[in-house]
C-alpha positions in Angstrom: 63.8 164.7 41.0 64.4 168.2 39.5 65.6 169.0 36.7 69.4 170.0 36.4 68.9 173.8 35.0 65.6 174.0 37.7 68.6 172.9 40.4 71.1 175.6 39.1 68.5 178.1 38.8 67.7 177.7 42.4 71.3 177.5 43.4 71.8 180.9 41.6 68.6 182.8 42.6 69.5 181.9 46.5 72.9 183.4 45.8 71.6 186.8 44.6 69.0 186.7 47.3 71.7 186.3 49.5 73.9 189.2 47.8 70.7 191.4 48.0 70.1 191.1 51.7 74.3 192.0 52.2 74.1 195.4 50.1 70.8 196.4 52.0 72.5 195.4 55.5 75.7 197.1 54.3 73.7 200.5 52.9 71.6 200.4 56.6 74.7 200.5 58.6 76.4 203.1 57.0 73.6 206.4 56.7 71.3 207.1 59.1 67.9 207.3 58.5 64.3 207.3 59.7 61.9 204.3 59.2 58.2 204.7 58.8 56.2 201.7 59.5 52.6 202.0 57.6 49.2 199.7 59.0 49.3 198.0 55.7 52.6 196.4 56.4 54.4 198.8 53.9 57.3 200.4 55.1 59.9 203.6 53.8 63.1 204.8 54.5 63.8 208.3 54.9 67.6 210.1 54.5 68.5 212.1 57.2 69.5 214.4 54.0 66.1 215.0 52.9 63.7 217.0 53.5 61.2 214.3 54.9 64.3 212.6 57.1 65.0 216.3 58.3 61.7 216.5 59.8 61.5 213.3 61.0 64.8 213.5 63.0 63.8 216.6 64.9 60.5 215.1 65.8 62.2 212.2 67.2 64.9 214.5 68.9 61.9 216.1 70.6 60.3 213.0 71.5 63.7 211.8 73.2 63.5 215.1 74.6 60.4 215.1 76.4 60.9 211.3 77.4 63.6 212.1 78.9 62.2 214.6 81.2 61.9 213.4 84.8 58.3 214.8 86.4 59.2 216.1 90.2 
């Protein structure tokens, strides 16, 4: 049997984790961004209005244009 304070701490930690996840989902849903995944498992978000984000959006737009062209 766990100690009473440990049960309370686990419950508060679970609520804090859920609140943090909610805020991440809300923030992600409200702004355009580019997410890069690296080979070591790390990921990084780049906002559309940042320098790197703007460059990534331009590059992605060009890739979409090229991929959308049909060969004749």
